[in-house]
C-alpha positions as CSV (number, residue, x, y, z in Angstrom):
1,M,25.0,-4.0,21.3
2,S,24.8,-0.7,23.2
3,L,22.1,1.9,22.6
4,T,24.7,4.2,21.1
5,D,25.2,1.7,18.3
6,K,21.6,1.8,17.3
7,K,20.4,3.6,14.2
8,N,17.4,5.8,14.6
9,I,14.7,5.2,12.1
10,L,11.5,7.1,11.5
11,F,8.6,5.0,10.1
12,T,5.8,7.1,8.6
13,R,3.1,4.6,9.6
14,S,2.1,2.8,12.7
15,L,4.0,-0.4,13.7
16,S,3.0,-3.5,15.7
17,S,4.8,-4.5,18.9
18,E,6.2,-7.4,16.8
19,H,7.7,-5.0,14.3
20,I,9.3,-2.9,17.0
21,M,10.8,-6.0,18.7
22,Y,12.2,-7.2,15.4
23,A,13.7,-3.8,14.8
24,E,15.4,-3.9,18.3
25,K,16.9,-7.3,17.5
26,L,18.4,-5.8,14.4
27,G,19.9,-2.9,16.4
28,L,17.4,-0.3,15.1
29,E,15.7,2.3,17.3
30,V,12.3,2.8,15.6
31,T,9.9,5.7,16.0
32,A,6.5,5.2,14.4
33,K,4.6,8.4,13.4
34,P,1.7,7.8,10.9
35,F,1.5,10.5,8.2
36,I,-1.8,9.4,6.9
37,Q,-5.1,8.4,8.5
38,I,-7.5,6.0,6.9
39,D,-11.3,6.2,7.1
40,L,-13.2,3.2,5.9
41,M,-16.4,4.1,4.0
42,P,-19.7,2.2,4.1
43,L,-20.9,1.2,0.6
44,S,-23.9,3.3,-0.4
45,K,-27.0,1.6,-1.9
46,E,-26.0,3.2,-5.2
47,K,-22.5,1.6,-5.1
48,T,-23.9,-1.7,-3.9
49,D,-26.4,-1.9,-6.7
50,L,-23.7,-1.0,-9.2
51,I,-21.5,-3.8,-8.0
52,N,-24.4,-6.3,-7.9
53,S,-25.4,-5.3,-11.4
54,K,-22.1,-6.6,-12.7
55,P,-22.0,-10.2,-11.5
56,K,-19.3,-11.3,-14.0
57,S,-16.9,-8.4,-13.4
58,N,-13.6,-9.5,-11.9
59,W,-12.5,-7.6,-8.7
60,I,-9.3,-5.8,-8.1
61,F,-7.8,-4.8,-4.7
62,T,-4.6,-2.8,-4.5
63,S,-4.8,-2.1,-0.7
64,Q,-5.6,-3.8,2.5
65,N,-7.8,-0.9,3.4
66,A,-10.1,-1.6,0.5
67,V,-10.5,-5.2,1.6
68,K,-11.3,-4.1,5.2
69,S,-13.9,-1.8,3.9
70,I,-15.5,-4.4,1.6
71,A,-15.4,-6.9,4.5
72,E,-17.8,-4.7,6.5
73,N,-20.2,-4.6,3.5
74,L,-19.8,-8.2,2.1
75,S,-23.2,-9.4,3.2
76,S,-24.9,-6.8,0.9
77,L,-23.0,-8.1,-2.1
78,I,-23.9,-11.0,-4.3
79,A,-21.8,-14.2,-4.2
80,L,-18.5,-14.1,-6.1
81,G,-19.5,-17.0,-8.4
82,E,-16.9,-17.6,-11.0
83,K,-15.4,-14.2,-11.0
84,K,-11.7,-13.8,-10.4
85,V,-10.2,-11.6,-7.7
86,F,-6.8,-9.9,-8.2
87,A,-4.7,-8.4,-5.4
88,V,-1.5,-6.3,-5.2
89,G,0.7,-7.3,-2.3
90,E,0.8,-10.3,0.0
91,K,-0.9,-8.5,2.9
92,T,-3.8,-7.5,0.6
93,A,-4.2,-11.2,-0.4
94,E,-4.0,-12.2,3.3
95,E,-6.8,-9.8,4.2
96,L,-8.9,-11.3,1.4
97,L,-8.3,-14.8,2.7
98,K,-9.7,-13.7,6.1
99,I,-13.1,-13.1,4.4
100,G,-12.9,-16.3,2.4
101,I,-11.7,-14.9,-0.9
102,E,-8.6,-16.3,-2.6
103,A,-6.9,-13.8,-4.9
104,L,-4.5,-14.0,-7.8
105,L,-1.2,-12.2,-7.3
106,P,1.1,-10.7,-10.0
107,E,4.8,-11.8,-10.0
108,Q,5.9,-8.5,-8.5
109,H,3.9,-6.7,-5.8
110,N,3.0,-3.6,-7.7
111,S,0.3,-2.3,-10.1
112,Q,2.5,-2.4,-13.2
113,S,3.0,-6.2,-12.7
114,L,-0.7,-6.5,-12.1
115,L,-1.4,-4.9,-15.5
116,L,0.9,-7.5,-17.1
117,L,-1.2,-10.2,-15.4
118,L,-4.5,-8.6,-16.5
119,E,-3.3,-8.5,-20.1
120,K,-3.1,-12.3,-20.1
121,Q,-6.7,-12.7,-19.0
122,S,-9.7,-13.3,-21.3
123,A,-12.0,-11.1,-19.2
124,S,-12.9,-7.6,-20.2
125,S,-14.9,-6.4,-17.2
126,Y,-13.4,-5.3,-13.9
127,I,-14.3,-3.4,-10.7
128,H,-11.4,-1.7,-8.8
129,F,-12.0,-1.2,-5.1
130,S,-9.8,1.8,-4.2
131,G,-9.3,4.9,-2.1
132,N,-9.6,8.6,-2.9
133,L,-5.8,9.0,-3.6
134,R,-5.5,6.1,-6.0
135,Q,-3.0,6.1,-8.9
136,N,-4.5,6.4,-12.4
137,N,-2.5,3.6,-14.1
138,I,-5.2,1.0,-13.7
139,S,-8.0,3.2,-15.0
140,D,-5.8,4.3,-17.9
141,F,-5.1,0.7,-18.8
142,M,-8.8,-0.1,-18.8
143,T,-9.6,2.9,-20.9
144,E,-6.9,2.0,-23.4
145,K,-8.2,-1.6,-23.7
146,E,-11.9,-0.3,-23.8
147,F,-12.8,-2.7,-21.0
148,D,-16.0,-2.4,-19.0
149,F,-14.6,-0.8,-15.8
150,E,-15.8,0.7,-12.6
151,E,-13.9,2.3,-9.7
152,I,-15.6,1.9,-6.3
153,E,-14.1,4.4,-3.7
154,C,-14.4,2.6,-0.4
155,Y,-11.9,4.4,1.9
156,Q,-10.5,7.9,2.4
157,T,-6.8,8.6,2.9
158,N,-6.4,11.8,4.9
159,L,-3.0,13.5,5.2
160,Y,-1.6,13.9,8.7
161,Q,1.6,15.7,9.7
162,P,2.8,15.0,13.2
163,D,5.6,17.0,14.9
164,V,9.0,15.3,14.5
165,T,12.6,16.5,14.8
166,I,13.9,15.2,11.5
167,T,17.6,15.6,12.5
168,D,17.1,12.9,15.1
169,F,16.9,10.2,12.5
170,D,19.4,8.3,10.4
171,A,16.8,7.1,7.9
172,I,13.1,7.4,7.0
173,C,10.8,4.6,5.9
174,F,7.7,5.0,3.7
175,C,5.0,2.4,2.9
176,S,2.8,4.4,0.5
177,P,2.9,7.2,-2.0
178,S,0.4,9.1,0.2
179,A,2.7,9.1,3.2
180,V,5.5,10.3,1.0
181,Y,3.4,13.3,-0.2
182,S,2.2,14.1,3.3
183,F,5.7,14.0,4.8
184,F,7.4,16.2,2.2
185,N,4.5,18.6,2.2
186,R,5.8,19.7,5.6
187,Y,9.4,18.5,6.0
188,K,12.7,18.7,4.1
189,I,15.6,16.4,4.8
190,N,19.3,16.4,4.3
191,E,20.2,14.8,1.0
192,T,22.5,12.4,2.8
193,V,19.6,10.8,4.7
194,P,18.4,7.6,3.0
195,C,14.7,7.1,2.3
196,F,13.5,3.5,2.3
197,A,10.4,2.5,0.4
198,I,8.1,-0.6,0.2
199,G,7.5,-1.3,-3.5
200,S,8.2,0.5,-6.7
201,T,5.1,2.8,-6.6
202,T,6.3,4.3,-3.3
203,A,9.9,4.4,-4.5
204,V,9.0,6.3,-7.7
205,K,7.0,8.9,-5.6
206,L,10.1,9.3,-3.3
207,L,12.2,10.1,-6.3
208,D,10.2,13.4,-6.7
209,F,11.7,14.5,-3.4
210,S,15.0,12.7,-2.9
211,E,17.8,11.0,-4.9
212,H,18.7,8.8,-2.0
213,V,16.1,6.1,-2.3
214,V,16.4,2.4,-1.3
215,M,13.5,0.0,-2.3
216,S,12.3,-3.2,-0.8
217,E,10.6,-5.3,-3.4
218,N,8.9,-7.4,-0.7
219,T,5.8,-5.6,0.5
220,N,6.2,-6.2,4.3
221,V,7.7,-4.3,7.1
222,Y,10.1,-7.0,8.2
223,S,11.8,-7.0,4.9
224,L,12.1,-3.2,5.0
225,L,13.6,-3.3,8.5
226,E,16.2,-5.9,7.2
227,I,17.1,-3.7,4.3
228,C,17.5,-0.7,6.6
229,H,19.8,-2.7,8.9
230,N,21.9,-4.0,6.0
231,Y,22.2,-0.7,4.3
232,L,23.0,1.4,7.3
233,N,25.6,-1.0,8.5
234,S,27.3,-1.6,5.2
């Protein structure tokens, strides 16, 4: 395949060399420009004491970043014991396994499916490890159920808007609602340019800015690249 046949894709996050090689095999020319920056936060003594004061509370992780933050502070937390740990997304669960924690996953890799799973549980006490730009659906659910619930903010998502020439790209890929917001806070795109999203939460956010949204239900970059290839060559 010649270079002229390749579709130019803008990814609004960083990609590994393996991702880029896979894209090239599919005939995609990928440019990775992160539109958010993540800062992991150390757990304060106040937060650590709060977590340890609730030894029976189940844990919820909706982001790899939250897991990475807790991994740096795990030694200060009491043992898991019999509590359950819930995760949204395969990659989040994989990060938890790296620190010896096996998580329960909902059928679909999104927070709405997580809430359906939580409804089936007998527990009524939860701790959600999250970032500063979290969605409110989990906390709203906990309030409605009158569960004992704490949110522990353990990472910061900062918006970042690099210089790009939007007209150079045949499609744009998003992996988080925060990246969607950051991108469209600076740029506008032609309505014919498709926007690809990982997961329903990101797709719903994209619909605020574009009607041309294509979603990957699998929460990994390889799946998103395959969908880009198939869609742009159909």
